[in-house]
N, C-alpha and C positions, 0 to 999 in steps of 0.2 A: 694744214693743222685742223681746220674747221671740219673737213671730211673725216679725219680720224676721230674727232670728238663725236661726230654724228653716229659713227659705227659702234661706239663703246656704250656700255651700260653698267650700272651698279658700281662695284668697288673700282673697277678699272677706269671708269669715267671720272670718279672722284680723285683717283691717283694723279690725274693730269689736269684737273679742273682749274688749277691756278696758273697754268702755263700760258694763258692767253690764246690768241688765235694767229699770232705771227708765225710765219713759216720758219723763222729762225729757231724756234723752240721745238721743231718737229723731231730732230735727232735726239734731243734731251728727253722728250716725251717717250719715244720708242725705247730708249735705254731704261727709263724708269719702269715702263711696262714689262720689259724683258726681265729686269731684276726682280720685280714683285710677282709677276705672273708667268714668267717664262721658264722657271726652274722645272726640270723634268719631274721632280717629286710632287710639286704643286699641281702640275698638269695631270699627273697620274691620279693623285688623290681626287681631283675634281671629276675626272671621268669615272673612276670607281664609284664615287658617291652617287653620280648621276644614274648609273645603271643598277645600283644595289639598294638605294634608299628612297626611291620614289614610290608612288602608289601602285597597288596591285592593278593589273590590267583586267577589266571586266570581260567576261566570256563573249559578249555580243558586241564589243567595241573594236571593230576592225581597224579603225583609224588609230586608236591608242596602241594597238598591237604593231601597226606599221611604224609608228613613231618609236616605239620601244626597240623594234628590230633595227631601225636606222641608228638609234643611240648605241646599240651593241656593235654594229658595223663600224661606226666612227670610233668607238672606244678601242676596238680591236686594232684598227688601222693605226691609231695614234700610239697605242702602247707598244705595238710592234716596232714602229719607227723609233720610239724612245728606248727600246729594248728593256721594257719594264713589264713583260708578260707575267712574270712570277707573282706580281702583286694581285692580278686579277684571277689567275688560275689557281689560287689558293682555294682549298675545298670550301671554306666558309663563305668566301666571296661568291663562288658559283652557286652555292645553296641559296644565298640571299637573292641572286638574280632569278633563279628558278621559282622562288617563293612569290615573285611578282607576277607570275603567269596565272591564268585562270586554272581552276582545278582540273578540268578535262585535259588541258595541255600539260599539266604537271604529270598526269598519269601517262600520257604519250611520251613525255621526256624520260620517264623512268624506264620505259621499254628501250628507248634509244640508248640511254646510259648503260643499261644492262648489256646490250650488244657491244658497246665500246669496251666495257670491262671484260667481256668474254674474249676479246682480242688481246687481253693483257695490257690494255692502255687505260689511262685515266681521262675522264671527260675534261674538256677545256672550253674556254670561251669561244673558240673557233667552232667547236661542235654545237654549242648553243646557238651561235650565229647562223650556222647552216640549217639547223632545226627550225629556227624562226623564219628564215628566208623562205623555206618550203611552205610554211603555214601562211605566210603573207601572200605568196604567189598563187594560192588556190584560185582556180577558175572563178571569175566574178559571177558567172551564171549559176554556180552551185554553192558558193561559200555561205549563203544564208540558210541553207537547208539544214534543219536539225530534226532529230527524232522527238516526238512529243513525250514519249516515255522510254527509258532505257530498255533495250532488248537484250542486254547482256545476260548470259546464263549465270554469271557470278551473282547477279541480283536476285535470282530465283531461289526461294527457300522452300524446300519440300515440306508439306504438311501431311501428316498421316492422322486419320481419325478412325475410330472404331464405330462401326454401325451395329446397332442391335439387330437381332434376327427379324424383329417386327419391321424395322426400317427397310431392310433389304427386301422383305416380302412385298411391301407395299410401295415400291418406288413408282414414281409417276413418270410416264414416258409420253412425250408430245409427238404426235404424228400430224404434220401440217396444221390444220385448224382444230383437230380433235385431240382430246386427252384421254388416255386409258391407264388404268391401274394394272400393274403386272404382279401377279401372284406366283411365287415359286414354290 
């Protein structure tokens, strides 16, 4: 009974705090815990809340991303075992999970989700789990490499300016260490 109490925290620990430390109360303590916290709907709600309502993962926080991925894996395994996948695969739940990702990963996820939809399927928690596993598994020698500025063509905005005839005629051209004016 003492070991059980050492393993519990929060509400579950309070639920059996008055049971003493006698081994005679062990069966009663387990029954109480199962009644209060072992209901599939309670377990499902706890897992769904854990993966949907926590803080956003920062883009440079690999450890937080690893923890989030582990939470998703545990949620997926537990909800499959309880046969409660519909609760987490609801569109709004998946959107809340994706909103926890850094902006760059949300953009990558949109591409993955697009491919899934092109196959005539809907994204699921399992798809998100696989997506996160791949991001967490990135080679440790290269995972901290980032571009200093985005090189995407989508970020380039063309600018057109009109030059006067005078500006065109007197453009300055640099040749190694010398400067010359070009007259046309």
